[in-house]
NUPAGU-573641 format. One record per residue (C-alpha): residue number from 1; x negated, y, z negated. Coordinates in nm, 2 decimals. Each point is the difference from the previous one (the first is absolute). Layout:
% NUPAGU-573641
pos,px,py,pz
NUM,X,Y,Z
...
END
This chain:
% NUPAGU-573641
pos,px,py,pz
1,-1.96,0.84,4.34
2,-0.38,0.05,-0.07
3,-0.20,-0.29,-0.13
4,-0.01,0.17,-0.33
5,0.36,0.07,-0.06
6,0.03,-0.40,0.12
7,-0.27,-0.10,-0.29
8,0.19,0.22,-0.28
9,0.36,-0.15,0.12
10,-0.17,-0.36,-0.03
11,-0.16,0.06,-0.31
12,0.33,0.12,-0.17
13,0.21,-0.25,0.16
14,-0.29,-0.27,-0.17
15,0.02,0.16,-0.34
16,0.38,0.02,0.00
17,0.00,-0.40,0.06
18,-0.25,-0.04,-0.22
19,0.18,0.17,-0.28
20,0.31,-0.19,0.09
21,-0.14,-0.33,-0.01
22,-0.19,0.09,-0.36
23,0.36,0.11,-0.15
24,0.14,-0.31,0.15
25,-0.29,-0.23,-0.17
26,0.08,0.24,-0.31
27,0.30,-0.20,-0.10
28,0.34,0.14,0.12
29,-0.15,0.34,0.12
30,0.15,-0.04,0.35
31,0.09,0.39,0.04
32,-0.19,0.02,0.32
33,0.32,-0.17,0.19
34,0.02,0.29,0.21
35,0.19,0.33,0.06
36,0.27,-0.09,0.22
37,0.10,-0.27,-0.23
38,-0.04,0.16,-0.32
39,0.25,0.29,0.19
40,0.26,-0.26,0.15
41,0.01,-0.16,-0.37
42,0.07,0.35,-0.19
43,0.35,0.07,-0.09
44,0.19,0.31,0.05
45,-0.01,0.28,-0.21
46,0.35,0.11,-0.10
47,-0.05,0.25,-0.30
48,-0.27,0.31,-0.03
49,0.01,0.02,-0.40
50,-0.02,-0.23,-0.28
51,0.26,0.01,-0.24
52,-0.05,0.27,-0.27
53,-0.18,-0.14,-0.34
54,-0.26,0.11,-0.27
55,-0.32,-0.17,0.13
56,-0.33,0.00,-0.13
57,-0.10,0.25,0.24
58,0.28,0.26,-0.09
59,-0.07,-0.06,-0.39
60,-0.39,0.08,0.09
61,0.11,0.32,0.22
62,0.14,0.16,-0.36
63,-0.27,-0.11,-0.17
64,-0.28,0.30,-0.20
65,-0.34,-0.01,0.13
66,-0.10,-0.21,-0.27
67,0.22,-0.29,-0.11
68,-0.06,-0.11,-0.37
69,0.15,-0.36,0.10
70,0.08,-0.12,0.37
71,0.28,-0.24,-0.11
72,0.20,0.02,0.32
73,-0.20,-0.26,0.25
74,-0.01,-0.30,-0.20
75,-0.42,0.00,0.07
76,-0.26,-0.15,-0.18
77,-0.19,0.25,-0.15
78,-0.29,-0.21,-0.15
79,-0.09,-0.09,0.39
80,-0.18,-0.07,0.22
81,-0.26,-0.24,-0.17
82,-0.37,0.10,-0.03
83,-0.05,-0.30,0.28
84,0.23,0.16,0.23
85,-0.11,0.32,-0.01
86,-0.40,-0.13,0.05
87,0.13,-0.21,0.32
88,0.16,0.36,0.09
89,-0.34,0.19,-0.02
90,-0.19,-0.26,0.15
91,0.22,-0.05,0.30
92,-0.03,0.38,0.11
93,-0.34,-0.04,0.18
94,0.21,-0.27,0.24
95,0.29,0.15,0.02
96,-0.07,0.11,0.38
97,0.08,-0.34,0.10
98,0.32,-0.22,-0.02
99,0.07,-0.19,-0.29
100,0.09,-0.36,0.22
101,-0.22,-0.22,-0.23
102,0.17,0.18,-0.30
103,0.32,-0.06,0.11
104,-0.06,-0.34,0.05
105,-0.17,-0.07,-0.33
106,0.31,0.18,-0.19
107,0.25,-0.19,0.17
108,-0.20,-0.32,-0.07
109,-0.06,0.06,-0.38
110,0.39,0.08,-0.02
111,0.05,-0.34,0.22
112,-0.25,-0.21,-0.25
113,0.14,0.15,-0.31
114,0.37,-0.08,0.08
115,-0.05,-0.30,0.19
116,0.12,0.06,0.31
117,-0.12,0.07,0.39
118,-0.16,0.37,0.07
119,0.25,-0.03,0.30
120,0.28,0.03,-0.29
121,-0.17,0.34,-0.07
122,0.11,0.34,0.11
123,-0.23,0.29,-0.13
124,0.08,0.37,0.01
125,-0.05,0.36,-0.20
126,0.21,-0.09,-0.26
127,0.34,-0.21,0.03
128,0.20,0.33,0.09
129,-0.10,-0.05,0.40
130,0.11,-0.38,-0.06
131,0.33,0.09,-0.17
132,0.05,0.25,0.28
133,-0.08,-0.29,0.27
134,0.27,-0.24,-0.15
135,0.23,0.32,-0.03
136,-0.01,0.06,0.38
137,-0.01,-0.38,0.08
138,0.28,-0.15,-0.20
139,0.21,0.31,0.05
140,0.01,-0.03,0.40
141,0.36,-0.04,0.14
142,0.17,0.17,-0.31
143,-0.12,-0.28,-0.25
144,0.08,0.02,-0.34
145,-0.29,0.00,-0.28
146,0.17,-0.12,-0.36
147,-0.18,0.16,-0.27
148,0.05,0.04,-0.35
149,0.12,0.29,-0.21
150,-0.20,0.23,-0.05
151,-0.27,-0.17,0.12
152,-0.35,0.12,0.21
153,0.17,0.22,0.26
154,-0.28,0.01,0.23
155,0.08,-0.28,0.25
156,0.37,0.01,0.00
157,0.01,0.38,0.07
158,-0.23,-0.04,0.29
159,0.23,-0.23,0.14
160,0.26,0.23,-0.02
161,-0.19,0.25,0.20
162,0.00,-0.24,0.31
163,0.29,-0.25,0.02
164,0.04,-0.15,-0.34
165,0.25,-0.01,-0.23
166,-0.04,0.02,-0.37
167,0.18,-0.23,-0.23
168,-0.03,0.03,-0.36
169,0.07,-0.24,-0.29
170,0.00,0.17,-0.35
171,-0.22,-0.19,-0.22
172,0.12,-0.19,-0.32
173,0.11,0.09,-0.35
174,-0.32,-0.02,-0.10
175,-0.15,0.18,0.28
176,-0.17,-0.30,0.18
177,0.08,-0.05,0.40
178,0.32,-0.20,0.02
179,-0.16,-0.25,0.26
180,0.35,-0.20,0.00
181,0.21,0.31,0.13
182,-0.27,0.09,0.22
183,0.05,-0.35,0.18
184,0.34,0.04,0.00
185,-0.02,0.31,0.23
186,-0.21,-0.21,0.28
187,0.20,0.00,0.31
188,-0.09,-0.05,0.36
189,-0.11,0.36,0.04
190,-0.26,-0.06,-0.28
191,-0.33,0.10,0.14
192,-0.19,-0.01,-0.31
193,0.02,-0.06,-0.41
194,-0.24,0.27,-0.17
195,-0.11,-0.14,-0.40
196,-0.21,0.20,-0.18
197,-0.13,-0.19,-0.28
198,-0.12,0.13,-0.25
199,0.24,0.28,0.11
200,-0.03,0.37,0.05
201,0.11,0.21,-0.18
202,0.17,-0.24,-0.26
203,-0.30,-0.20,-0.12
204,0.15,-0.31,-0.03
205,-0.11,-0.35,0.15
206,0.24,-0.31,0.12
207,-0.05,-0.36,-0.12
208,-0.25,-0.14,0.19
209,0.21,-0.36,0.07
210,0.33,0.21,0.09
211,-0.20,0.21,0.27
212,-0.17,-0.28,0.13
213,0.34,-0.20,0.05
214,0.12,0.31,0.13
215,-0.27,0.02,0.26
216,0.05,-0.36,0.09
217,0.35,0.04,0.10
218,0.03,0.37,0.11
219,-0.35,-0.04,0.27
220,0.21,-0.24,0.20
221,0.23,0.21,0.08
222,-0.15,0.37,0.02
223,-0.39,0.14,-0.08
224,-0.08,0.04,-0.36
225,-0.22,0.31,-0.10
226,-0.12,-0.05,-0.36
227,-0.24,0.33,-0.10
228,-0.21,-0.07,-0.27
229,-0.17,0.32,-0.02
230,0.00,0.01,-0.38
231,-0.05,-0.40,-0.06
232,-0.36,0.03,-0.16
233,0.14,0.15,-0.25
234,0.20,-0.32,-0.15
235,-0.20,-0.24,-0.22
236,0.02,-0.29,0.26
237,-0.06,0.17,0.37
238,-0.07,-0.33,0.16
239,0.28,-0.21,-0.21
240,0.26,0.32,0.18
241,-0.07,0.08,0.33
242,0.19,-0.16,0.31
243,-0.29,-0.03,0.20
244,0.08,-0.38,-0.06
245,0.29,0.03,0.21
246,-0.22,0.10,0.30
247,-0.21,-0.30,-0.10
248,0.31,-0.22,0.03
249,0.08,0.15,0.36
250,0.31,0.20,-0.11
251,0.13,0.33,0.19
252,-0.16,0.21,-0.27
253,-0.21,0.30,-0.02
254,-0.22,0.09,-0.29
255,-0.13,0.35,-0.01
256,-0.31,0.10,-0.26
257,-0.18,0.32,-0.08
258,-0.31,0.11,-0.13
259,0.11,0.33,-0.08
260,0.15,-0.09,-0.34
261,-0.22,-0.23,-0.25
262,-0.33,0.02,0.20
263,0.04,0.40,0.01
264,0.00,0.07,0.38
265,0.29,0.18,0.02
266,-0.20,0.31,0.21
267,-0.21,-0.24,0.16
268,0.32,-0.20,0.18
269,-0.08,-0.37,0.05
270,0.28,-0.26,-0.01
271,0.11,-0.31,0.18
272,0.31,-0.26,0.07
273,-0.03,-0.39,0.00
274,0.24,-0.15,0.26
275,0.06,-0.25,0.23
276,-0.25,0.02,0.32
277,0.28,0.06,0.24
278,0.13,0.33,-0.23
279,-0.37,0.12,-0.04
280,-0.01,0.03,0.39
281,0.36,0.17,0.02
282,-0.06,0.23,-0.30
283,-0.34,0.10,0.15
284,0.16,0.14,0.33
285,0.13,0.33,-0.23
286,-0.29,0.06,-0.21
287,-0.37,0.10,0.09
288,-0.15,-0.26,-0.28
289,-0.33,-0.07,-0.17
290,-0.18,0.25,0.23
291,0.22,0.28,-0.19
292,-0.19,-0.03,-0.26
293,-0.34,0.17,-0.06
294,-0.29,-0.18,-0.06
295,-0.08,0.13,-0.34
296,0.34,-0.13,-0.12
297,-0.05,-0.37,0.16
298,-0.37,0.00,-0.15
299,0.18,0.07,-0.32
300,0.30,-0.24,0.01
301,-0.24,-0.27,0.07
302,-0.24,0.11,-0.30
303,0.33,-0.01,-0.22
304,0.22,-0.22,0.12
305,0.04,-0.26,-0.33
306,-0.24,0.20,-0.18
307,0.09,-0.17,-0.34
308,-0.11,0.17,-0.26
309,0.09,0.38,0.14
310,0.34,-0.13,0.07
311,0.06,-0.17,-0.37
312,-0.17,0.37,-0.16
313,0.26,0.22,0.23
314,0.31,-0.25,-0.10
315,-0.14,0.03,-0.38
316,0.03,0.39,-0.03
317,0.28,-0.01,0.22
318,0.18,-0.22,-0.25
319,-0.11,0.24,-0.30
320,0.13,0.29,0.17
321,0.33,-0.14,0.05
322,0.00,-0.11,-0.33
323,-0.01,0.34,-0.12
324,0.26,0.08,0.24
325,0.22,-0.21,-0.15
326,-0.05,0.13,-0.36
327,0.04,0.36,0.08
328,0.29,-0.04,0.20
329,0.17,-0.22,-0.31
330,-0.11,0.25,-0.27
331,0.19,0.25,0.24
332,0.29,-0.19,-0.01
333,-0.03,-0.10,0.35
334,0.10,-0.38,0.15
335,-0.22,-0.10,0.33
336,0.00,-0.29,0.24
337,-0.28,-0.26,-0.10
338,-0.23,0.03,0.26
339,-0.22,-0.27,0.23
340,-0.19,0.29,0.15
341,-0.22,0.31,-0.03
342,0.35,0.20,-0.03
343,0.25,0.02,-0.27
344,0.40,0.12,0.08
345,0.15,0.14,-0.29
346,0.39,0.23,-0.02
347,-0.02,0.33,0.00
348,0.21,0.26,-0.26
349,0.02,0.26,0.24
350,0.01,0.05,0.41
351,-0.29,-0.16,0.12
352,-0.11,0.25,0.23
353,-0.01,0.28,-0.25
354,-0.22,-0.26,-0.23
355,-0.26,-0.04,0.27
356,0.00,0.36,0.04
357,-0.05,0.07,-0.37
358,-0.26,-0.26,-0.02
359,-0.21,0.14,0.30
360,0.00,0.35,-0.15
361,-0.18,-0.18,-0.29
362,-0.24,-0.19,0.25
363,0.15,-0.33,-0.01
364,0.12,-0.13,0.33
365,0.30,-0.24,0.00
366,0.26,-0.19,0.24
367,0.38,0.03,-0.07
368,0.26,-0.26,0.12
369,0.37,-0.02,0.01
370,0.14,-0.31,-0.09
371,0.35,-0.07,-0.07
372,0.10,0.35,-0.06
373,-0.28,0.03,-0.24
374,-0.32,0.21,0.02
375,-0.32,-0.21,-0.04
376,-0.37,0.06,-0.06
377,-0.30,-0.23,0.15
378,-0.29,0.08,-0.15
379,-0.32,-0.18,0.14
380,-0.26,-0.12,-0.25
381,-0.29,0.22,0.01
382,-0.33,0.05,-0.23
383,0.06,0.01,-0.35
384,-0.08,0.38,-0.02
385,0.28,0.04,0.29
386,0.24,-0.21,-0.19
387,-0.10,0.23,-0.30
388,0.08,0.29,0.19
389,0.31,-0.14,0.11
390,0.12,-0.05,-0.38
391,-0.10,0.35,-0.05
392,0.23,0.16,0.20
393,0.27,-0.26,-0.03
394,0.03,0.10,-0.35
395,0.05,0.36,0.08
396,0.33,-0.07,0.24
397,0.09,-0.32,-0.13
END
């Protein structure tokens, strides 16, 4: 090997070591733990295809070129904020650099606001990679994942792709997650209990104290994963979050995302809060914050806890939701009162046909089957989108 190659190799190794050290200092971003370690930890894939179901992606595949109302993906149509957009623009010139300092800054801002240590935070490109990491780890050895039914399916469907078993627990009569029934399903083979709160697709939220009591009991037996993707749509997110359980040293993981009220669905940024050893374990399964682009991190730093913008987007969302409620009521439909930026209501026709007919009219929606009944889940959009929904809905309702 000539001297030039030796120098190149040394520089490459030094850069990797520097990146690894920077990631560790960022607070739980220890994904550079070695390729061999990562491969050894990977569970065996036992399936090659996910269960067939109508997803946002499949809905979009059937959409016309121009949609009057994109109401199938629970996005915030008012975002990102002007501050976040400017941060993206300002970051472009330096986007040739690895965003090490910015990662540490974002992790630090989150930790400071929540009153935790940066070691309790693991950042990634949205919460999806972190859900996948949990699915892979907690399903190892054929362990089961307990969820509500219906609830967000990303984590348990991925668990089934590996070695996991998916145990579904029906929601209560008022469409809330049944914590008592879920707890009763826990046994020696349980790997994880997954709680989406507020729940997707029902839009319901659990009693905070009951959920806290549940976590305190259950986390002594098995890890509890609380997905708080929609918590920013609640009147008091800080009073509702289960990050308090993590601060109390409970075996609880809390997932948060910028994809909803912050308007970052296409930018991709999310994180989990958990015990440091859990952060270290799950970081093995994910690339971590270095999977996020520098512009996205810059936008997240600028937009995090941007109160005025968040309050404005929340207010607009609530106005659109009230319009939707009035439209449904006027047409003789009921609905599940929602604590999120989407609403479920029972249909009077086949769900797939309803979605197809609405799509022909430029309105994209999702449908569900719940207890033998066809339902629609409609995301809350801008007022012009809700008016487009109302016009199309009246034609076929």
